[in-house]
C-alpha positions in Angstrom: -62.1 17.7 54.1 -60.3 20.1 57.0 -57.8 21.9 54.8 -54.7 23.6 57.3 -53.7 27.2 56.9 -50.9 25.8 54.8 -52.8 24.6 52.0 -55.6 27.7 52.5 -52.5 30.2 51.7 -50.8 28.3 48.6 -55.0 28.1 47.4 -55.2 31.9 47.0 -51.8 32.0 45.9 -52.3 29.4 42.9 -55.2 32.2 41.6 -52.5 34.5 41.1 -51.4 32.5 38.3 -53.1 32.5 34.9 -51.8 28.7 34.6 -54.2 27.3 37.3 -57.4 26.8 34.6 -54.8 24.8 32.2 -55.2 22.1 34.8 -58.8 21.6 35.5 -58.0 19.1 38.3 -55.4 21.3 40.2 -58.5 24.4 39.3 -60.7 22.0 40.6 -59.1 21.2 44.2 -57.7 24.9 44.7 -61.6 26.0 44.5 -62.1 22.8 46.8 -60.0 24.0 49.4 -61.2 28.0 48.7 -64.7 26.5 49.2 -64.2 24.8 52.6 -62.2 28.6 53.7 -65.3 30.4 52.3 -67.6 27.6 54.4 -65.9 28.0 57.6 -67.8 32.1 57.6 -70.8 31.0 57.1 -72.1 30.9 61.1 -69.9 34.3 61.6 -71.6 35.4 58.3 -75.1 34.4 60.0 -73.8 35.8 64.0 -72.9 39.3 62.7 -76.3 39.8 60.8 -77.9 38.8 63.7 -75.7 41.2 66.2 -76.3 43.8 63.0 -80.4 43.7 63.4 -80.8 43.7 66.7 -78.6 46.8 66.6 -80.6 48.1 63.3 -84.4 47.6 64.6 -84.4 50.1 66.9 -82.9 53.0 64.4 -85.3 52.4 60.9 -87.6 49.8 61.1 -87.5 49.6 57.6 -84.3 49.1 56.9 -83.3 46.4 54.3 -80.6 43.4 54.9 -78.5 40.9 53.4 -75.0 38.7 53.4 -72.8 37.4 51.1 -70.0 35.0 50.4 -67.7 36.1 48.6 -67.8 35.1 44.7 -64.6 33.3 43.3 -63.5 36.2 41.0 -64.2 38.9 43.2 -61.6 37.2 45.6 -59.7 36.2 42.9 -59.4 40.1 41.5 -58.5 41.1 45.4 -55.5 38.5 45.6 -54.0 39.8 42.5 -55.1 43.4 43.2 -53.0 43.2 46.6 -50.2 40.0 45.8 -49.1 41.0 49.7 -52.2 39.8 50.8 -52.8 35.6 51.7 -56.7 33.9 50.9 -56.6 33.7 54.7 -56.2 36.5 55.7 -58.7 37.9 53.9 -61.2 40.1 56.0 -64.1 40.5 53.4 -64.7 37.0 52.7 -68.0 36.8 54.6 -70.0 40.0 54.0 -73.3 41.6 55.8 -74.9 45.1 54.7 -77.5 46.7 55.8 -78.9 49.8 53.3 -81.3 51.8 55.6 -83.2 55.4 54.6 -80.7 58.7 55.1 -77.3 59.5 56.0 -78.4 60.1 59.8 -79.8 56.9 60.3 -76.3 55.3 59.2 -74.4 57.1 61.2 -76.4 56.3 64.3 -76.2 52.8 63.5 -72.6 53.1 62.8 -71.4 54.5 66.7 -74.3 51.5 67.9 -71.9 49.3 66.3 -69.0 49.9 67.9 -69.9 50.4 70.9 -69.9 46.4 70.3 -67.0 44.1 71.7 -67.1 42.1 68.2 -65.9 45.2 66.5 -62.5 46.1 69.1 -59.2 44.0 69.3 -58.8 40.8 71.6 -57.6 43.4 74.5 -60.1 46.2 73.7 -58.2 48.4 71.2 -58.8 49.8 67.8 -61.8 49.3 65.5 -61.3 48.3 61.9 -63.2 50.7 59.9 -63.6 53.0 56.2 -65.5 55.8 55.8 -66.4 55.7 52.5 -69.0 58.4 53.3 -66.4 61.4 55.0 -63.8 59.8 52.3 -64.7 58.1 49.1 -63.3 56.4 47.3 -61.8 57.0 44.5 -64.2 55.7 42.0 -67.5 57.5 44.5 -68.1 55.3 45.8 -69.9 55.5 49.1 -70.7 53.0 52.7 -69.3 52.6 56.1 -67.1 49.2 56.6 -66.6 48.1 60.2 -64.3 44.5 60.2 -65.6 42.9 63.3 -64.8 38.9 64.6 -67.0 36.3 65.2 -67.2 33.0 66.8 -67.7 29.7 64.4 -69.9 26.4 65.5 -66.4 25.7 67.4 -66.1 29.1 69.2 -63.4 30.1 66.3 -63.4 33.5 65.0 -63.3 34.6 62.3 -63.5 38.2 60.3 -66.8 39.7 58.8 -67.1 42.9 56.9 -70.3 44.9 58.1 -71.3 47.6 55.6 -73.8 50.7 56.1 -75.4 52.2 53.5 -78.2 54.6 52.7 -80.2 53.7 49.7 -79.7 56.4 47.2 -75.6 54.7 48.3 -77.2 51.8 47.3 -78.3 52.6 44.0 -75.8 54.3 42.9 -73.7 51.1 44.2 -75.8 48.7 42.0 -76.1 50.6 38.7 -72.1 50.3 39.5 -72.1 46.6 39.6 -74.9 46.3 36.5 -73.1 48.7 33.8 -70.3 46.7 34.9 -71.6 43.6 34.5 -73.1 43.9 31.3 -70.6 46.1 29.1 -68.0 43.6 30.7 -65.8 46.2 32.9 -64.6 46.6 36.2 -65.0 50.2 37.4 -65.2 48.7 41.0 -61.3 48.8 40.7 -60.9 51.5 38.6 -60.3 49.4 35.3 -62.3 50.3 32.8 -64.3 53.2 30.1 -62.4 56.5 31.2 -66.4 58.0 30.3 -68.2 55.6 32.2 -65.6 56.3 35.3 -65.8 60.0 35.5 -70.0 59.7 35.2 -70.2 57.7 38.2 -67.4 59.7 39.9 -69.5 62.9 39.3 -72.5 61.6 40.0 -71.7 60.3 43.7 -71.2 63.7 44.4 -74.7 64.7 43.0 -76.2 61.9 45.4 -74.4 62.8 48.1 -76.4 66.5 48.1 -79.7 64.5 47.8 -78.4 62.3 51.4 -78.6 65.6 52.9 -81.9 67.0 52.2 -83.8 65.3 54.6 -86.5 63.1 54.4 -85.1 63.0 50.9 -86.0 59.9 50.0 -89.8 59.8 51.4 -90.6 62.5 49.6 -92.2 62.4 46.4 -91.2 63.2 43.2 -92.3 66.5 42.8 -90.6 68.1 46.6 -87.0 65.5 46.1 -86.4 68.1 42.2 -87.7 71.3 44.4 -84.9 70.4 47.1 -82.4 69.5 44.6 -82.7 72.5 43.0 -82.4 74.6 45.6 -79.3 73.1 46.3 -77.6 74.2 43.2 -78.6 77.7 42.8 -77.4 78.0 46.4 -74.0 75.8 45.4 -72.6 76.9 42.5 -70.1 74.5 42.0 -71.8 72.0 42.9 -74.6 72.8 40.1 -71.6 73.4 37.4 -70.8 70.0 38.4 -73.8 68.5 37.7 -74.4 69.9 34.3 -71.1 67.7 33.9 -73.6 65.1 34.6 -76.1 65.8 32.5 -73.3 66.3 29.2 -72.1 62.4 30.4 -74.9 60.9 30.8 -76.6 61.9 27.4 -73.0 61.4 25.7 -72.7 57.4 26.7 -76.7 57.6 26.9 -76.9 56.3 30.4 -80.9 55.6 30.8 -81.4 53.7 27.7 -79.0 51.6 28.1 -79.9 50.9 32.0 -82.9 50.5 30.5 -82.2 48.2 27.6 -79.7 45.9 29.8 -82.8 45.3 31.9 -85.9 45.0 28.7 -82.5 42.2 27.5 -82.2 40.3 31.0 -85.2 37.2 31.0 -85.5 35.7 34.3 -86.7 32.1 33.9 -89.3 32.6 37.5 -90.3 35.3 38.8 -91.9 33.0 41.3 -89.5 34.7 43.6 -90.5 37.4 44.4 -93.7 36.0 46.0 -91.8 34.0 48.5 -91.6 35.2 52.1 -89.6 33.3 53.6 -86.1 34.0 54.8 -83.2 32.0 52.8 -80.5 31.5 50.0 -80.8 31.9 47.1 -77.8 30.6 44.0 -78.4 32.9 41.2 -77.1 32.5 37.4 -77.2 34.8 35.4 -76.0 33.4 31.4 -74.5 36.8 29.4 -74.5 35.3 26.3 -78.7 34.3 26.7 -79.3 36.7 29.0 -81.3 34.3 31.4 -81.2 34.3 34.9 -81.8 30.8 36.5 -82.3 30.7 40.4 -82.5 27.8 42.5 -84.2 28.2 46.2 -82.2 27.3 49.6 -83.9 27.4 53.1 -82.0 29.2 55.7 -81.8 25.5 57.3 -80.1 23.9 53.8 -76.6 26.4 53.9 -74.3 23.2 53.1 -75.4 21.8 50.6 -76.4 26.1 49.4 -72.3 26.2 49.7 -71.9 23.0 47.9 -74.5 24.1 44.9 -72.4 27.0 45.2 -69.1 25.3 44.7 -70.4 23.1 41.6 -72.0 25.8 39.3 -68.7 28.2 40.4 -66.2 25.3 38.8 -69.0 25.0 35.6 -69.1 28.9 34.8 -65.1 28.6 35.6 -65.0 26.3 32.4 -67.7 28.6 30.1 -65.2 31.6 30.6 -67.3 33.2 33.3 -69.4 33.5 30.4 -72.2 32.3 33.3 -71.9 34.6 36.6 -72.7 32.3 40.0 -73.7 34.7 43.4 -74.9 32.7 46.5 -77.0 35.5 48.2 -79.6 35.7 51.3 -81.9 37.9 52.4 -84.3 37.9 55.2 -86.9 38.1 53.1 -86.9 36.5 50.3 -89.5 38.6 47.5 -87.0 41.6 49.2 -84.1 40.2 47.0 -84.5 42.3 44.1 -84.4 45.3 46.4 -81.5 44.2 47.9 -79.7 42.9 44.8 -80.9 44.9 42.4 -77.3 44.5 40.1 -78.4 40.7 39.8 -81.7 42.1 38.7 -80.3 44.3 35.9 -82.9 46.8 38.1 -82.0 49.8 38.2 -85.3 52.1 38.3 -84.6 53.8 41.2 -80.8 54.9 40.4 -82.5 56.4 36.9 -85.9 57.9 39.0 -82.5 59.7 41.1 -81.0 60.9 37.7 -83.7 62.1 36.3 -84.0 64.3 38.6 -80.1 65.7 37.9 -81.5 65.6 34.5 -84.5 68.0 35.1 -82.5 70.0 37.6 -80.5 71.6 34.9 -83.0 73.6 33.6 -84.7 74.9 36.5 -80.9 75.6 37.7 -80.5 77.7 34.4 -83.8 79.2 34.2 -82.5 80.5 37.9 -78.9 81.9 36.4 -81.3 83.5 33.5 -83.2 85.0 35.3 -80.7 86.4 37.7 -79.0 87.6 35.1 -82.0 89.8 33.8 -83.0 91.0 37.4 -79.4 92.6 37.6 -79.4 94.0 34.2 -82.8 95.9 35.6 -81.4 97.5 38.4 -78.3 98.6 36.7 -80.6 99.6 34.3 -83.1 101.6 36.4 
């Protein structure tokens, strides 16, 4: 069933009130309207991802791609945070992402995207973008976002957001989402425990320093440790902040908690990682039972995937959001854990980088101690 622009705007306004949940029929209808509007972005989202692949493949052949239609709780939260925004004008209902090896490749992908007509206004004017790498968000988030206009099957244009980020930025962002998910916070919207917020903000600067190291991600563990530690030795401010990260990490017991989150989540069927085709996966995480279940849909079966997505969201809402529902897509389903580690509570790579900071603290302290001793000996001489 089709809905008018006014009905879509009204549905968005309905989500501003807590009373919407008190009338199940009203909520169900409102979610149907939202689902319709969200589904209008399916084809434009596919076109955006294809454009992203074409641009990126010559820059990073090992890039990881993903796309998603925004979850209803995320849409509701955004509308409440920005009450002047209408559902019809929300620019990231459809979003796709590319994860590349390093900052240099991010810059190359961004430059290439900015030359494409889809990212200019109808009169060829300004490009809509947010460079959260040069100017990180207050919570420490880093990535490059660019808004494009892509056509649906009826040649109607819809806005799609493309995110370009490095692997290290990806590990930071998904670890924060894991903490949000399992501790019932919203650090992403600056609504959460202050100590956790301080930890991620401080950590963001350290990860950015790692991203500046040539071929950091491709290096072995020892080379990573040495290259990062050398940055601390030559940058006292960065070194001082790295100590803050270690203190906060120990105070929060970050590594043990993240490992506990991963170990507590029971994946109902691990065969997903054996499927080597492209397609959609409907993920459902029961935060009470600590289980993750899923249903796979082929790339050509997006309509059924969206119908099941809406049905699952309605059930999730009735369970007081105890169940987290998401419909995600990857080129290779066996890579879904890499594209969406947050839904699998997988923070393996994140912990490895955090451990480098812990180990570097000792190297830095040793270097400072040796420098003090050397200076003292020279004075005595």
